[in-house]
N, C-alpha and C positions, 0 to 999 in steps of 0.2 A: 145200101145208102151210105155214101162217102161223107164223112164229117170232118172237114178240114179245121185247123186251128187258125182262128182270125183274131187280129187286134183292130179295134176301131177307136177312133177319136171323134168325139161329138163336141161341137162348139154351139152353145146356146146364147144367142143375143137376147137381151131383155129376158133374162132367165126367170125373173119374178113373175113374168106374164105367161110363161110357157112351161114352167116346171111340171105342172100337173099333167099336161099332154104328153110330155117326154116320159114322165114316170109310167103312164098308162101303157105306152108302147114298150118300155123295158119290161114291165110286169108281164105283158103278153108273151114276150120272148124269153122269159125267165128260165125255161127249161134248157136253152142252148147257151145261156150266159154262165161262164164259170167264175168270172171275177169282174167287179166293177169298182172304179175309183172316181171320186169326184172332188173338185176343188171349189168348195164354196167361198165366196169372197163378197160379204155384204157391201163393200166399198165399190165393187165394180158391177156393171150390168151384165157381164158375160159369165158363163159358167162352162167349165170344161169337165167332160166325162170321158173316162177311158174304160173300154170293155175288152175282155178276152172272151171268145166264144169258141164252142165246138159245134159247127153248124154246116149244113150242106149249102151249096152255092145259092140255091133258091131261098133258103131260110135267111141267109145273110143279106141277100138282095131285098127280100121282102121287108126286113127290119130297116134297112137303109131307106127304102122308098117311103115307108110310113113315117120315119123321122123327118125326111126332107119335105114332107107335106106340111110340116109345122113351121109357120113363119119364123124366120131368123135362126133356123137350125140347119147346120152343115155337118156332114159326116164323111170321113175318109177312113178306109180300111185297107188292110193288107193281110195276105195269107202267110202265116208263119211256118206252117207245115201242112203238107197234104196228108190225107187219111192214110193210115197203115192198114186198114181193114180190107 
C-alpha cells in the first residue's frame, strides 16, 4: 500500500456553523494525518486549516470528498512526495 505525503488546505466558510462537522471528519482520518494547523480568527467568518498527511490516494480522496459534502467547505491538496515503500 503506497502512502504518499500530501499537503491539504481547507477553507471553511461560516466556520462557527460547520466546525463540529469538519472536526468529526478530521478525527475519522486521524491515523493518516501527521500534522494539522489552524488559523482561528473570531473576527472573521472563515477558518483555514492546513494538513500534512501520509495517505493512499484513496484515503486522501475519501477525506476530501467527505469534507466537500459539508456546506461552505473547500479543499485543495497536492502530493509533496510519492511513497518510497
